N, C-alpha and C positions, 0 to 999 in steps of 0.2 A: 323630397317628394319624387315619386316615380314619374318619369317623363311620360306625358300623355301620348296616345297614339295619334300620329299625324293623319289629318283628314285625307281620304281618297277622293279625288276630284275628276269629274268628267266635264266636258265643255259643250254647251249648247251653241248653236249658231248665234252670232252676235256677241260672243265672249261672256256668256252667263255661266258661272260655275255651278255645278250640281254635286251635292254630296252623295256619293254612291251608297254610303251606309244607310241613308234615309230616302234616296231617290227623290230629292227635293232641292230646288234651286236656292241659292243663298240670298237672292233678292228678286224683286219683281221684274218680270220681263218688260214691264211698261215704264221703267225708269226707277231704279232702286233708290236713288238719292231723293227723288221727289216723294217716294213712298216713306222713306225714313223721316222726312220733314213733316209729312202729314200725320203719320201714326205716332212716332215716338216723341218728336219735338212738340208739335201742336197738341198731341194727346196728353202731354204733361205740362201744357201751358208754358212752354219754353220758346223763346229766351226770356220772357217777362219775369220769370221767377228766379233767374240767376242772381246770386248774391254772394258775398264773400263766404267761403267755406261750404258752398253748396256741393252736394254729393249725388252723382248719378251712378246707378248700378244697373247691370245688364245680365240677363241670361242668354248666352249665345253670342260670342264675339265675332265669329265668322271672318269676313274680309276686313273688319275694322271700319266698314263704311259708316255705321252708326256713330262710332267714336269720332271719326273725322267730321261728320256733319254736325255733331255736338260741339266740337272744337270751333268750327266755322261760325256757328251760332253764338258761342261764348265770346269769340273774338269780336263779332259784330256788335255784341252787347256791351263792349268796353272792357272785356277781359277782367271781370272782378276777381280779386285775389283768392287763392286757395280752393278754387273749384277742382273737384276730383272726379275721375271716371274709373269705376271698377267693373270688370267683366269676368264672368265665369264661363269657361270653355273646356269641354271634354276632348274635342278633336281639333286641335289647332291646325290651321292651314300652313303649308310651307310658304316661306317668304316669296319665292318666285311665283307661286300661284296667286298670292294676294296682290302682288304687283301687276300681274296679268289681268286680274279681275278689275282692279282700279283703273285700268286703261279706259274703261267705259265711262268714267266720271272725271273729266279733266279738272273740274273745280276741286274735288276732293284730292285727286292725284297731285295737284299743285302744292298742297301743304303736307303731303304724306312722307316726304323724304326722311325726317327724323324718326318717324314710326317705322318705316321700312328698314332703315339702317339698324335700329335697335332690335327689331324682330329677327333680322338676319343673323344678328350676333347672339340670339337666344335670350335677350333681355325681355323680361315680362313686366318690369316696372320701368317706365321711361317718361320723358317730358316732351310734349309737343308745344313749343312756343309758350311755355309757362302753364300749360294745361297738363296736370299730373294724371298719368294713366297706370293702372295695374290690371294685368290679366292673370287670373287665378286658374291654373290648369287643373283638370281632373273632374270627376263626377260631382256636379254641384250638390247632389243629395248628401255627399259626404263633406265636401269642402266648405259649404256654407255653415255647417253646424259649428265649425271652429272659427269662423270669421267674426271679428269683433266690430265690424262696421255697421252703420245704419245709413240708408239712402233717403234722400229727399224725393227722388224720382227713380222709378224702375222702368227699364225697357225689357219687356218679356218677349224675346225674339228667338226662341228655339224653333227647330223645324216643325212642320205641321203636327198638331196634336195627334192626328190619326197615324202619323208615321214615326213620331218621337214622343210617345206618351210619358216617358220617364221624366221629361223636363217640365211636365205640366201636372204632376200628381199632387194629391192633397197634402202630403207631408212637405213637399218642397214649397208649395204655395204658402203653407203655414210658416215656413222659414222666411219666405219673402216678407210676409206680414210682420214677423218678429224683428226683422232687420229694416224696418221702415220708421222714419221719424214721425212724430205727431203731425197730422195733416199732410203727410207724404202721399205721393201719387204713384200710379202705374199706368202704363198704356201697352196695348198689344194689338197685333193685326187680327187675332182670332176672336170670334164671337161664340166659340164652342160652349155649349151649355155646361159641361162638366168643369171647364176651366173657370167660367164665371161663378159657378157655385163654390168652387174651391177658394177663390179669391174673396168671395163674400164671407165664407167661414173663417178666412184668415184675418178678417177685420176691416175689409174695404167696403165702402159704398160703391157698388159697381153699376156702371151705366153702359149702354150700347150707343154707339155713335156711327156716323157714316164712315165707311171704309174707303180705302184708296183704290182707284182704278176700277177693276171689275169686281172687287170685293164689296158686297153690299154693306156689311157692318164690320166694326171693330169694337174693342172694349177698352174702357178706361175707368179709373176710379180713384177715390181719395180715402185715406185711412180714417175710420170713424173715431170720434173723440172717445 
């Protein structure tokens, strides 16, 4: 596979990384870890649903913060065996930039060493304390078509739909639906109408729920029978 283009990063005051390709920050200015827990974990009813073999998948790996928050939640839930995390990322961050970004989150940083070591060595499949992670580099519109996995929970965490529409299009949302287990779920910070309609067309019963911080609404849903 052709190596993906490394993300170009600018830094806001307070250590928040911004993707210059999309002019969008990687996480909330109001506490990215709390945002992840509200949107992606609670939005998918985690950690309650964790069970042996549970599979989380994500669009947009970024700093790995969602993955680390999921690991912490899984660990606190008793570390059920065989739980996996797969993420699709077109513009992977450099290891030094990830490490710098995680300085803002001591709780996540405290468990990040195995991840950072693997990432610096260009490993994209690695283990964090028994939690199996795979990051699939490249344009998800292509890479997901050949992926043979199915997720029990999706984190849809691309950059803003207004700035990164490629990661929210109808065809990719259909792929998300096709790669979801029966009764599987998704959660995302956006309540954009075209995203909600695309997920509905992909087979999800979509609902709007309270967003994190200054965001009034987010979206979540469950695959219809």
